[in-house]
LOKETI-31629 format. One record per residue: residue number from 1; residue in one letter; x, y, z of N, C-alpha, C in turn. Coordinates in nm, 4 decimals, m for minus. Layout:
% residues N
<nr=NUM | rest=A | n_px=X | n_py=Y | n_pz=Z | ca_px=X | ca_py=Y | ca_pz=Z | c_px=X | c_py=Y | c_pz=Z>
...
//
This chain:
% residues 116
<nr=1 | rest=M | n_px=1.4852 | n_py=3.4183 | n_pz=m0.2912 | ca_px=1.3723 | ca_py=3.3315 | ca_pz=m0.2625 | c_px=1.3858 | c_py=3.2715 | c_pz=m0.1229>
<nr=2 | rest=R | n_px=1.5090 | n_py=3.2396 | n_pz=m0.0823 | ca_px=1.5279 | ca_py=3.1827 | ca_pz=0.0516 | c_px=1.4850 | c_py=3.2820 | c_pz=0.1584>
<nr=3 | rest=K | n_px=1.5128 | n_py=3.4095 | n_pz=0.1359 | ca_px=1.4718 | ca_py=3.5113 | ca_pz=0.2329 | c_px=1.3203 | c_py=3.5179 | c_pz=0.2426>
<nr=4 | rest=L | n_px=1.2539 | n_py=3.5061 | n_pz=0.1285 | ca_px=1.1082 | ca_py=3.5077 | ca_pz=0.1269 | c_px=1.0531 | c_py=3.3883 | c_pz=0.2033>
<nr=5 | rest=I | n_px=1.1110 | n_py=3.2727 | n_pz=0.1827 | ca_px=1.0644 | ca_py=3.1520 | ca_pz=0.2523 | c_px=1.0896 | c_py=3.1640 | c_pz=0.4017>
<nr=6 | rest=L | n_px=1.2064 | n_py=3.2139 | n_pz=0.4385 | ca_px=1.2374 | ca_py=3.2294 | ca_pz=0.5803 | c_px=1.1410 | c_py=3.3290 | c_pz=0.6445>
<nr=7 | rest=L | n_px=1.1098 | n_py=3.4380 | n_pz=0.5748 | ca_px=1.0128 | ca_py=3.5344 | ca_pz=0.6255 | c_px=0.8772 | c_py=3.4682 | c_pz=0.6419>
<nr=8 | rest=F | n_px=0.8376 | n_py=3.3899 | n_pz=0.5427 | ca_px=0.7106 | ca_py=3.3186 | ca_pz=0.5489 | c_px=0.7086 | c_py=3.2242 | c_pz=0.6689>
<nr=9 | rest=V | n_px=0.8175 | n_py=3.1545 | n_pz=0.6911 | ca_px=0.8268 | ca_py=3.0610 | ca_pz=0.8035 | c_px=0.8144 | c_py=3.1362 | c_pz=0.9355>
<nr=10 | rest=L | n_px=0.8824 | n_py=3.2489 | n_pz=0.9456 | ca_px=0.8747 | ca_py=3.3270 | ca_pz=1.0688 | c_px=0.7332 | c_py=3.3783 | c_pz=1.0934>
<nr=11 | rest=L | n_px=0.6676 | n_py=3.4234 | n_pz=0.9872 | ca_px=0.5283 | ca_py=3.4668 | ca_pz=1.0013 | c_px=0.4397 | c_py=3.3516 | c_pz=1.0455>
<nr=12 | rest=L | n_px=0.4647 | n_py=3.2352 | n_pz=0.9888 | ca_px=0.3885 | ca_py=3.1173 | ca_pz=1.0274 | c_px=0.4073 | c_py=3.0881 | c_pz=1.1756>
<nr=13 | rest=I | n_px=0.5293 | n_py=3.0987 | n_pz=1.2212 | ca_px=0.5594 | ca_py=3.0708 | ca_pz=1.3617 | c_px=0.4883 | c_py=3.1708 | c_pz=1.4525>
<nr=14 | rest=F | n_px=0.4976 | n_py=3.2992 | n_pz=1.4181 | ca_px=0.4382 | ca_py=3.4010 | ca_pz=1.5036 | c_px=0.2860 | c_py=3.4047 | c_pz=1.4943>
<nr=15 | rest=N | n_px=0.2304 | n_py=3.3712 | n_pz=1.3798 | ca_px=0.0852 | ca_py=3.3707 | ca_pz=1.3646 | c_px=0.0208 | c_py=3.2462 | c_pz=1.4221>
<nr=16 | rest=N | n_px=0.0965 | n_py=3.1409 | n_pz=1.4346 | ca_px=0.0414 | ca_py=3.0162 | ca_pz=1.4863 | c_px=0.0928 | c_py=2.9962 | c_pz=1.6284>
<nr=17 | rest=T | n_px=0.0280 | n_py=3.0596 | n_pz=1.7235 | ca_px=0.0746 | ca_py=3.0519 | ca_pz=1.8616 | c_px=0.0541 | c_py=2.9138 | c_pz=1.9216>
<nr=18 | rest=Q | n_px=m0.0251 | n_py=2.8296 | n_pz=1.8562 | ca_px=m0.0469 | ca_py=2.6941 | ca_pz=1.9044 | c_px=0.0782 | c_py=2.6077 | c_pz=1.8869>
<nr=19 | rest=A | n_px=0.1512 | n_py=2.6310 | n_pz=1.7781 | ca_px=0.2677 | ca_py=2.5483 | ca_pz=1.7488 | c_px=0.3839 | c_py=2.5899 | c_pz=1.8389>
<nr=20 | rest=Q | n_px=0.4219 | n_py=2.5013 | n_pz=1.9272 | ca_px=0.5296 | ca_py=2.5312 | ca_pz=2.0208 | c_px=0.6561 | c_py=2.4510 | c_pz=1.9928>
<nr=21 | rest=T | n_px=0.6394 | n_py=2.3306 | n_pz=1.9445 | ca_px=0.7561 | ca_py=2.2476 | ca_pz=1.9171 | c_px=0.7851 | c_py=2.2485 | c_pz=1.7676>
<nr=22 | rest=Q | n_px=0.9028 | n_py=2.2049 | n_pz=1.7312 | ca_px=0.9371 | ca_py=2.1994 | ca_pz=1.5889 | c_px=0.8446 | c_py=2.1040 | c_pz=1.5149>
<nr=23 | rest=A | n_px=0.8108 | n_py=1.9933 | n_pz=1.5782 | ca_px=0.7190 | ca_py=1.8979 | ca_pz=1.5152 | c_px=0.5835 | c_py=1.9629 | c_pz=1.4886>
<nr=24 | rest=E | n_px=0.5350 | n_py=2.0419 | n_pz=1.5829 | ca_px=0.4080 | ca_py=2.1116 | ca_pz=1.5635 | c_px=0.4187 | c_py=2.2160 | c_pz=1.4522>
<nr=25 | rest=M | n_px=0.5311 | n_py=2.2847 | n_pz=1.4477 | ca_px=0.5518 | ca_py=2.3831 | ca_pz=1.3411 | c_px=0.5616 | c_py=2.3139 | c_pz=1.2052>
<nr=26 | rest=N | n_px=0.6263 | n_py=2.1979 | n_pz=1.2017 | ca_px=0.6331 | ca_py=2.1204 | ca_pz=1.0771 | c_px=0.4932 | c_py=2.0804 | c_pz=1.0317>
<nr=27 | rest=Q | n_px=0.4105 | n_py=2.0360 | n_pz=1.1263 | ca_px=0.2737 | ca_py=1.9967 | ca_pz=1.0938 | c_px=0.1913 | c_py=2.1163 | c_pz=1.0470>
<nr=28 | rest=A | n_px=0.2090 | n_py=2.2303 | n_pz=1.1109 | ca_px=0.1350 | ca_py=2.3508 | ca_pz=1.0717 | c_px=0.1743 | c_py=2.3935 | c_pz=0.9303>
<nr=29 | rest=A | n_px=0.3019 | n_py=2.3838 | n_pz=0.8991 | ca_px=0.3481 | ca_py=2.4192 | ca_pz=0.7644 | c_px=0.2904 | c_py=2.3222 | c_pz=0.6617>
<nr=30 | rest=A | n_px=0.2865 | n_py=2.1958 | n_pz=0.6951 | ca_px=0.2295 | ca_py=2.0964 | ca_pz=0.6038 | c_px=0.0812 | c_py=2.1243 | c_pz=0.5806>
<nr=31 | rest=K | n_px=0.0089 | n_py=2.1607 | n_pz=0.6857 | ca_px=m0.1332 | ca_py=2.1933 | ca_pz=0.6716 | c_px=m0.1517 | c_py=2.3149 | c_pz=0.5811>
<nr=32 | rest=G | n_px=m0.0631 | n_py=2.4125 | n_pz=0.5940 | ca_px=m0.0696 | ca_py=2.5297 | ca_pz=0.5068 | c_px=m0.0525 | c_py=2.4913 | c_pz=0.3613>
<nr=33 | rest=Y | n_px=0.0403 | n_py=2.4012 | n_pz=0.3357 | ca_px=0.0601 | ca_py=2.3540 | ca_pz=0.1989 | c_px=m0.0614 | c_py=2.2767 | c_pz=0.1479>
<nr=34 | rest=Y | n_px=m0.1167 | n_py=2.1879 | n_pz=0.2313 | ca_px=m0.2329 | ca_py=2.1089 | ca_pz=0.1886 | c_px=m0.3509 | c_py=2.2000 | c_pz=0.1539>
<nr=35 | rest=K | n_px=m0.3684 | n_py=2.3063 | n_pz=0.2316 | ca_px=m0.4751 | ca_py=2.4021 | ca_pz=0.2050 | c_px=m0.4520 | c_py=2.4721 | c_pz=0.0713>
<nr=36 | rest=A | n_px=m0.3283 | n_py=2.5143 | n_pz=0.0469 | ca_px=m0.2952 | ca_py=2.5802 | ca_pz=m0.0805 | c_px=m0.3132 | c_py=2.4833 | c_pz=m0.1970>
<nr=37 | rest=D | n_px=m0.2737 | n_py=2.3589 | n_pz=m0.1786 | ca_px=m0.2865 | ca_py=2.2600 | ca_pz=m0.2846 | c_px=m0.4333 | c_py=2.2340 | c_pz=m0.3179>
<nr=38 | rest=A | n_px=m0.5178 | n_py=2.2321 | n_pz=m0.2161 | ca_px=m0.6618 | ca_py=2.2135 | ca_pz=m0.2399 | c_px=m0.7176 | c_py=2.3309 | c_pz=m0.3199>
<nr=39 | rest=E | n_px=m0.6745 | n_py=2.4509 | n_pz=m0.2868 | ca_px=m0.7175 | ca_py=2.5699 | ca_pz=m0.3609 | c_px=m0.6666 | c_py=2.5632 | c_pz=m0.5052>
<nr=40 | rest=L | n_px=m0.5428 | n_py=2.5204 | n_pz=m0.5234 | ca_px=m0.4874 | ca_py=2.5069 | ca_pz=m0.6580 | c_px=m0.5719 | c_py=2.4108 | c_pz=m0.7410>
<nr=41 | rest=N | n_px=m0.6080 | n_py=2.2981 | n_pz=m0.6848 | ca_px=m0.6890 | ca_py=2.2000 | ca_pz=m0.7571 | c_px=m0.8240 | c_py=2.2589 | c_pz=m0.7970>
<nr=42 | rest=K | n_px=m0.8831 | n_py=2.3367 | n_pz=m0.7080 | ca_px=m1.0112 | ca_py=2.4009 | ca_pz=m0.7366 | c_px=m0.9975 | c_py=2.4984 | c_pz=m0.8540>
<nr=43 | rest=V | n_px=m0.8968 | n_py=2.5826 | n_pz=m0.8497 | ca_px=m0.8759 | ca_py=2.6827 | ca_pz=m0.9552 | c_px=m0.8389 | c_py=2.6135 | c_pz=m1.0864>
<nr=44 | rest=Y | n_px=m0.7580 | n_py=2.5105 | n_pz=m1.0790 | ca_px=m0.7185 | ca_py=2.4342 | ca_pz=m1.1976 | c_px=m0.8419 | c_py=2.3762 | c_pz=m1.2674>
<nr=45 | rest=K | n_px=m0.9333 | n_py=2.3182 | n_pz=m1.1900 | ca_px=m1.0551 | ca_py=2.2599 | ca_pz=m1.2476 | c_px=m1.1415 | c_py=2.3663 | c_pz=m1.3147>
<nr=46 | rest=I | n_px=m1.1492 | n_py=2.4827 | n_pz=m1.2535 | ca_px=m1.2258 | ca_py=2.5918 | ca_pz=m1.3146 | c_px=m1.1649 | c_py=2.6294 | c_pz=m1.4489>
<nr=47 | rest=L | n_px=m1.0333 | n_py=2.6449 | n_pz=m1.4516 | ca_px=m0.9669 | ca_py=2.6809 | ca_pz=m1.5770 | c_px=m0.9843 | c_py=2.5711 | c_pz=m1.6812>
<nr=48 | rest=M | n_px=m0.9696 | n_py=2.4463 | n_pz=m1.6412 | ca_px=m0.9866 | ca_py=2.3352 | ca_pz=m1.7355 | c_px=m1.1258 | c_py=2.3365 | c_pz=m1.7979>
<nr=49 | rest=S | n_px=m1.2253 | n_py=2.3729 | n_pz=m1.7206 | ca_px=m1.3626 | ca_py=2.3736 | ca_pz=m1.7716 | c_px=m1.3845 | c_py=2.4813 | c_pz=m1.8780>
<nr=50 | rest=K | n_px=m1.2962 | n_py=2.5778 | n_pz=m1.8843 | ca_px=m1.3092 | ca_py=2.6887 | ca_pz=m1.9791 | c_px=m1.2362 | c_py=2.6627 | c_pz=m2.1106>
<nr=51 | rest=L | n_px=m1.1479 | n_py=2.5649 | n_pz=m2.1122 | ca_px=m1.0585 | ca_py=2.5449 | ca_pz=m2.2261 | c_px=m1.1146 | c_py=2.4478 | c_pz=m2.3292>
<nr=52 | rest=D | n_px=m1.0712 | n_py=2.4671 | n_pz=m2.4538 | ca_px=m1.1013 | ca_py=2.3682 | ca_pz=m2.5574 | c_px=m1.0012 | c_py=2.2532 | c_pz=m2.5429>
<nr=53 | rest=E | n_px=m1.0135 | n_py=2.1517 | n_pz=m2.6275 | ca_px=m0.9286 | ca_py=2.0326 | ca_pz=m2.6143 | c_px=m0.7800 | c_py=2.0658 | c_pz=m2.6258>
<nr=54 | rest=N | n_px=m0.7445 | n_py=2.1530 | n_pz=m2.7172 | ca_px=m0.6043 | ca_py=2.1909 | ca_pz=m2.7324 | c_px=m0.5538 | c_py=2.2637 | c_pz=m2.6077>
<nr=55 | rest=G | n_px=m0.6348 | n_py=2.3558 | n_pz=m2.5584 | ca_px=m0.5973 | ca_py=2.4284 | ca_pz=m2.4373 | c_px=m0.5819 | c_py=2.3360 | c_pz=m2.3179>
<nr=56 | rest=K | n_px=m0.6721 | n_py=2.2392 | n_pz=m2.3062 | ca_px=m0.6625 | ca_py=2.1423 | ca_pz=m2.1964 | c_px=m0.5334 | c_py=2.0630 | c_pz=m2.2047>
<nr=57 | rest=S | n_px=m0.5001 | n_py=2.0190 | n_pz=m2.3242 | ca_px=m0.3769 | ca_py=1.9426 | ca_pz=m2.3437 | c_px=m0.2543 | c_py=2.0254 | c_pz=m2.3056>
<nr=58 | rest=L | n_px=m0.2548 | n_py=2.1510 | n_pz=m2.3469 | ca_px=m0.1419 | ca_py=2.2393 | ca_pz=m2.3149 | c_px=m0.1332 | c_py=2.2671 | c_pz=m2.1649>
<nr=59 | rest=L | n_px=m0.2486 | n_py=2.2866 | n_pz=m2.1005 | ca_px=m0.2477 | ca_py=2.3118 | ca_pz=m1.9563 | c_px=m0.2005 | c_py=2.1891 | c_pz=m1.8792>
<nr=60 | rest=I | n_px=m0.2432 | n_py=2.0722 | n_pz=m1.9203 | ca_px=m0.1975 | ca_py=1.9492 | ca_pz=m1.8533 | c_px=m0.0457 | c_py=1.9384 | c_pz=m1.8611>
<nr=61 | rest=K | n_px=0.0092 | n_py=1.9625 | n_pz=m1.9780 | ca_px=0.1555 | ca_py=1.9574 | ca_pz=m1.9951 | c_px=0.2234 | c_py=2.0624 | c_pz=m1.9077>
<nr=62 | rest=A | n_px=0.1699 | n_py=2.1846 | n_pz=m1.9123 | ca_px=0.2276 | ca_py=2.2928 | ca_pz=m1.8323 | c_px=0.2222 | c_py=2.2605 | c_pz=m1.6833>
<nr=63 | rest=E | n_px=0.1101 | n_py=2.2060 | n_pz=m1.6394 | ca_px=0.0945 | ca_py=2.1752 | ca_pz=m1.4972 | c_px=0.1886 | c_py=2.0639 | c_pz=m1.4541>
<nr=64 | rest=N | n_px=0.2046 | n_py=1.9616 | n_pz=m1.5375 | ca_px=0.2998 | ca_py=1.8546 | ca_pz=m1.5054 | c_px=0.4419 | c_py=1.9083 | c_pz=m1.4967>
<nr=65 | rest=D | n_px=0.4783 | n_py=1.9959 | n_pz=m1.5891 | ca_px=0.6116 | ca_py=2.0579 | ca_pz=m1.5845 | c_px=0.6268 | c_py=2.1449 | c_pz=m1.4605>
<nr=66 | rest=W | n_px=0.5213 | n_py=2.2197 | n_pz=m1.4273 | ca_px=0.5255 | ca_py=2.3071 | ca_pz=m1.3105 | c_px=0.5413 | c_py=2.2252 | c_pz=m1.1820>
<nr=67 | rest=I | n_px=0.4716 | n_py=2.1131 | n_pz=m1.1727 | ca_px=0.4829 | ca_py=2.0274 | ca_pz=m1.0537 | c_px=0.6264 | c_py=1.9781 | c_pz=m1.0375>
<nr=68 | rest=K | n_px=0.6895 | n_py=1.9392 | n_pz=m1.1477 | ca_px=0.8298 | ca_py=1.8961 | ca_pz=m1.1411 | c_px=0.9186 | c_py=2.0107 | c_pz=m1.0925>
<nr=69 | rest=Y | n_px=0.8927 | n_py=2.1310 | n_pz=m1.1449 | ca_px=0.9690 | ca_py=2.2484 | ca_pz=m1.1010 | c_px=0.9491 | c_py=2.2722 | c_pz=m0.9511>
<nr=70 | rest=R | n_px=0.8226 | n_py=2.2716 | n_pz=m0.9078 | ca_px=0.7917 | ca_py=2.2990 | ca_pz=m0.7671 | c_px=0.8661 | c_py=2.2019 | c_pz=m0.6760>
<nr=71 | rest=E | n_px=0.8589 | n_py=2.0733 | n_pz=m0.7098 | ca_px=0.9245 | ca_py=1.9728 | ca_pz=m0.6263 | c_px=1.0759 | c_py=1.9931 | c_pz=m0.6227>
<nr=72 | rest=S | n_px=1.1358 | n_py=2.0123 | n_pz=m0.7388 | ca_px=1.2810 | ca_py=2.0311 | ca_pz=m0.7459 | c_px=1.3248 | c_py=2.1572 | c_pz=m0.6738>
<nr=73 | rest=H | n_px=1.2517 | n_py=2.2651 | n_pz=m0.6971 | ca_px=1.2864 | ca_py=2.3931 | ca_pz=m0.6353 | c_px=1.2793 | c_py=2.3845 | c_pz=m0.4829>
<nr=74 | rest=C | n_px=1.1723 | n_py=2.3266 | n_pz=m0.4323 | ca_px=1.1566 | ca_py=2.3210 | ca_pz=m0.2876 | c_px=1.2520 | c_py=2.2217 | c_pz=m0.2216>
<nr=75 | rest=K | n_px=1.2854 | n_py=2.1149 | n_pz=m0.2912 | ca_px=1.3892 | ca_py=2.0243 | ca_pz=m0.2395 | c_px=1.5220 | c_py=2.0976 | c_pz=m0.2297>
<nr=76 | rest=F | n_px=1.5505 | n_py=2.1804 | n_pz=m0.3304 | ca_px=1.6726 | ca_py=2.2605 | ca_pz=m0.3277 | c_px=1.6710 | c_py=2.3570 | c_pz=m0.2094>
<nr=77 | rest=E | n_px=1.5607 | n_py=2.4297 | n_pz=m0.1917 | ca_px=1.5505 | ca_py=2.5250 | ca_pz=m0.0810 | c_px=1.5683 | c_py=2.4544 | c_pz=0.0535>
<nr=78 | rest=A | n_px=1.5052 | n_py=2.3394 | n_pz=0.0687 | ca_px=1.5128 | ca_py=2.2665 | ca_pz=0.1955 | c_px=1.6504 | c_py=2.2049 | c_pz=0.2184>
<nr=79 | rest=S | n_px=1.7253 | n_py=2.1847 | n_pz=0.1109 | ca_px=1.8568 | ca_py=2.1214 | ca_pz=0.1243 | c_px=1.9535 | c_py=2.2037 | c_pz=0.2086>
<nr=80 | rest=F | n_px=1.9285 | n_py=2.3338 | n_pz=0.2204 | ca_px=2.0141 | ca_py=2.4182 | ca_pz=0.3043 | c_px=1.9978 | c_py=2.3845 | c_pz=0.4524>
<nr=81 | rest=Y | n_px=1.8940 | n_py=2.3114 | n_pz=0.4846 | ca_px=1.8644 | ca_py=2.2741 | ca_pz=0.6226 | c_px=1.8732 | c_py=2.1232 | c_pz=0.6417>
<nr=82 | rest=E | n_px=1.9464 | n_py=2.0576 | n_pz=0.5513 | ca_px=1.9628 | ca_py=1.9121 | ca_pz=0.5516 | c_px=2.0039 | c_py=1.8621 | c_pz=0.6896>
<nr=83 | rest=G | n_px=1.9263 | n_py=1.7656 | n_pz=0.7396 | ca_px=1.9573 | ca_py=1.7054 | ca_pz=0.8685 | c_px=1.8995 | c_py=1.7808 | c_pz=0.9861>
<nr=84 | rest=G | n_px=1.8466 | n_py=1.8989 | n_pz=0.9624 | ca_px=1.7894 | ca_py=1.9781 | ca_pz=1.0708 | c_px=1.6418 | c_py=1.9474 | c_pz=1.0898>
<nr=85 | rest=S | n_px=1.5943 | n_py=1.9712 | n_pz=1.2097 | ca_px=1.4554 | ca_py=1.9397 | ca_pz=1.2390 | c_px=1.3578 | c_py=2.0355 | c_pz=1.1709>
<nr=86 | rest=M | n_px=1.4058 | n_py=2.1497 | n_pz=1.1254 | ca_px=1.3159 | ca_py=2.2424 | ca_pz=1.0580 | c_px=1.3116 | c_py=2.2223 | c_pz=0.9068>
<nr=87 | rest=Q | n_px=1.3883 | n_py=2.1277 | n_pz=0.8549 | ca_px=1.3875 | ca_py=2.1025 | ca_pz=0.7105 | c_px=1.2471 | c_py=2.0727 | c_pz=0.6570>
<nr=88 | rest=P | n_px=1.1661 | n_py=1.9885 | n_pz=0.7237 | ca_px=1.0315 | ca_py=1.9642 | ca_pz=0.6719 | c_px=0.9454 | c_py=2.0912 | c_pz=0.6677>
<nr=89 | rest=M | n_px=0.9639 | n_py=2.1792 | n_pz=0.7648 | ca_px=0.8886 | ca_py=2.3034 | ca_pz=0.7679 | c_px=0.9297 | c_py=2.3934 | c_pz=0.6507>
<nr=90 | rest=I | n_px=1.0581 | n_py=2.4002 | n_pz=0.6233 | ca_px=1.1072 | ca_py=2.4804 | ca_pz=0.5121 | c_px=1.0522 | c_py=2.4252 | c_pz=0.3812>
<nr=91 | rest=Y | n_px=1.0550 | n_py=2.2951 | n_pz=0.3665 | ca_px=1.0054 | ca_py=2.2305 | ca_pz=0.2450 | c_px=0.8567 | c_py=2.2592 | c_pz=0.2257>
<nr=92 | rest=S | n_px=0.7779 | n_py=2.2368 | n_pz=0.3293 | ca_px=0.6331 | ca_py=2.2600 | ca_pz=0.3191 | c_px=0.6016 | c_py=2.4066 | c_pz=0.2958>
<nr=93 | rest=S | n_px=0.6732 | n_py=2.4951 | n_pz=0.3610 | ca_px=0.6517 | ca_py=2.6385 | ca_pz=0.3426 | c_px=0.6845 | c_py=2.6812 | c_pz=0.2006>
<nr=94 | rest=C | n_px=0.7886 | n_py=2.6243 | n_pz=0.1449 | ca_px=0.8244 | ca_py=2.6521 | ca_pz=0.0059 | c_px=0.7139 | c_py=2.6012 | c_pz=m0.0866>
<nr=95 | rest=L | n_px=0.6680 | n_py=2.4796 | n_pz=m0.0640 | ca_px=0.5599 | ca_py=2.4245 | ca_pz=m0.1462 | c_px=0.4378 | c_py=2.5157 | c_pz=m0.1417>
<nr=96 | rest=E | n_px=0.4039 | n_py=2.5632 | n_pz=m0.0238 | ca_px=0.2885 | ca_py=2.6516 | ca_pz=m0.0098 | c_px=0.3097 | c_py=2.7827 | c_pz=m0.0846>
<nr=97 | rest=S | n_px=0.4254 | n_py=2.8409 | n_pz=m0.0677 | ca_px=0.4555 | ca_py=2.9698 | ca_pz=m0.1325 | c_px=0.4512 | c_py=2.9591 | c_pz=m0.2845>
<nr=98 | rest=V | n_px=0.5159 | n_py=2.8584 | n_pz=m0.3387 | ca_px=0.5189 | ca_py=2.8393 | ca_pz=m0.4842 | c_px=0.3787 | c_py=2.8062 | c_pz=m0.5354>
<nr=99 | rest=T | n_px=0.3044 | n_py=2.7285 | n_pz=m0.4597 | ca_px=0.1680 | ca_py=2.6930 | ca_pz=m0.4985 | c_px=0.0782 | c_py=2.8165 | c_pz=m0.4998>
<nr=100 | rest=M | n_px=0.0934 | n_py=2.9035 | n_pz=m0.4026 | ca_px=0.0140 | ca_py=3.0265 | ca_pz=m0.3998 | c_px=0.0436 | c_py=3.1133 | c_pz=m0.5219>
<nr=101 | rest=E | n_px=0.1679 | n_py=3.1164 | n_pz=m0.5644 | ca_px=0.2030 | ca_py=3.1916 | ca_pz=m0.6852 | c_px=0.1373 | c_py=3.1299 | c_pz=m0.8081>
<nr=102 | rest=R | n_px=0.1335 | n_py=2.9981 | n_pz=m0.8129 | ca_px=0.0697 | ca_py=2.9302 | ca_pz=m0.9255 | c_px=m0.0804 | c_py=2.9566 | c_pz=m0.9282>
<nr=103 | rest=I | n_px=m0.1416 | n_py=2.9611 | n_pz=m0.8120 | ca_px=m0.2837 | ca_py=2.9929 | ca_pz=m0.8036 | c_px=m0.3097 | c_py=3.1298 | c_pz=m0.8658>
<nr=104 | rest=K | n_px=m0.2266 | n_py=3.2272 | n_pz=m0.8342 | ca_px=m0.2412 | ca_py=3.3609 | ca_pz=m0.8925 | c_px=m0.2316 | c_py=3.3554 | c_pz=m1.0445>
<nr=105 | rest=E | n_px=m0.1357 | n_py=3.2775 | n_pz=m1.0949 | ca_px=m0.1187 | ca_py=3.2655 | ca_pz=m1.2396 | c_px=m0.2426 | c_py=3.2047 | c_pz=m1.3054>
<nr=106 | rest=L | n_px=m0.2957 | n_py=3.0992 | n_pz=m1.2461 | ca_px=m0.4134 | ca_py=3.0342 | ca_pz=m1.3039 | c_px=m0.5362 | c_py=3.1243 | c_pz=m1.2955>
<nr=107 | rest=K | n_px=m0.5484 | n_py=3.1986 | n_pz=m1.1866 | ca_px=m0.6600 | ca_py=3.2927 | ca_pz=m1.1751 | c_px=m0.6505 | c_py=3.4014 | c_pz=m1.2822>
<nr=108 | rest=E | n_px=m0.5298 | n_py=3.4437 | n_pz=m1.3135 | ca_px=m0.5121 | ca_py=3.5419 | ca_pz=m1.4197 | c_px=m0.5583 | c_py=3.4841 | c_pz=m1.5539>
<nr=109 | rest=A | n_px=m0.5297 | n_py=3.3577 | n_pz=m1.5762 | ca_px=m0.5738 | ca_py=3.2930 | ca_pz=m1.7000 | c_px=m0.7266 | c_py=3.2842 | c_pz=m1.7033>
<nr=110 | rest=I | n_px=m0.7880 | n_py=3.2565 | n_pz=m1.5896 | ca_px=m0.9337 | ca_py=3.2485 | ca_pz=m1.5827 | c_px=m0.9966 | c_py=3.3849 | c_pz=m1.6128>
<nr=111 | rest=K | n_px=m0.9284 | n_py=3.4909 | n_pz=m1.5744 | ca_px=m0.9799 | ca_py=3.6263 | ca_pz=m1.6009 | c_px=m1.0022 | c_py=3.6492 | c_pz=m1.7499>
<nr=112 | rest=E | n_px=m0.9269 | n_py=3.5798 | n_pz=m1.8313 | ca_px=m0.9440 | ca_py=3.5914 | ca_pz=m1.9770 | c_px=m1.0838 | c_py=3.5457 | c_pz=m2.0195>
<nr=113 | rest=F | n_px=m1.1467 | n_py=3.4652 | n_pz=m1.9341 | ca_px=m1.2812 | ca_py=3.4154 | ca_pz=m1.9635 | c_px=m1.3879 | c_py=3.4947 | c_pz=m1.8857>
<nr=114 | rest=G | n_px=m1.3446 | n_py=3.6008 | n_pz=m1.8184 | ca_px=m1.4390 | ca_py=3.6881 | ca_pz=m1.7495 | c_px=m1.4706 | c_py=3.6498 | c_pz=m1.6068>
<nr=115 | rest=E | n_px=m1.3893 | n_py=3.5648 | n_pz=m1.5441 | ca_px=m1.4103 | ca_py=3.5285 | ca_pz=m1.4033 | c_px=m1.2878 | c_py=3.5677 | c_pz=m1.3224>
<nr=116 | rest=Y | n_px=m1.3069 | n_py=3.5700 | n_pz=m1.1913 | ca_px=m1.2060 | ca_py=3.6084 | ca_pz=m1.0948 | c_px=m1.1691 | c_py=3.7512 | c_pz=m1.1216>
//
């Protein structure tokens, strides 16, 4: 997973020619995560609208557990860069990557209802 995150970070650096300093790269990574999180919220709401009360309750529990996992996992990934100026970028990039995977999972669940 660390290799995947590092690859993602390198792609972010090369694709974002505007970001020249580490602070700018950290900000660009954070923006990438915020964009993914907004998409996740959109997909989550669509799925919630399709579920009955039991399904909604189960999804809320699953999502809360997933958020705890995401935070813990990405803190762990970023810990390898503890004290370094790129640690925030690694953390945000991990959050974005894990969030994008979750979006795929939720979209697959929505497909059960004939969408996506």
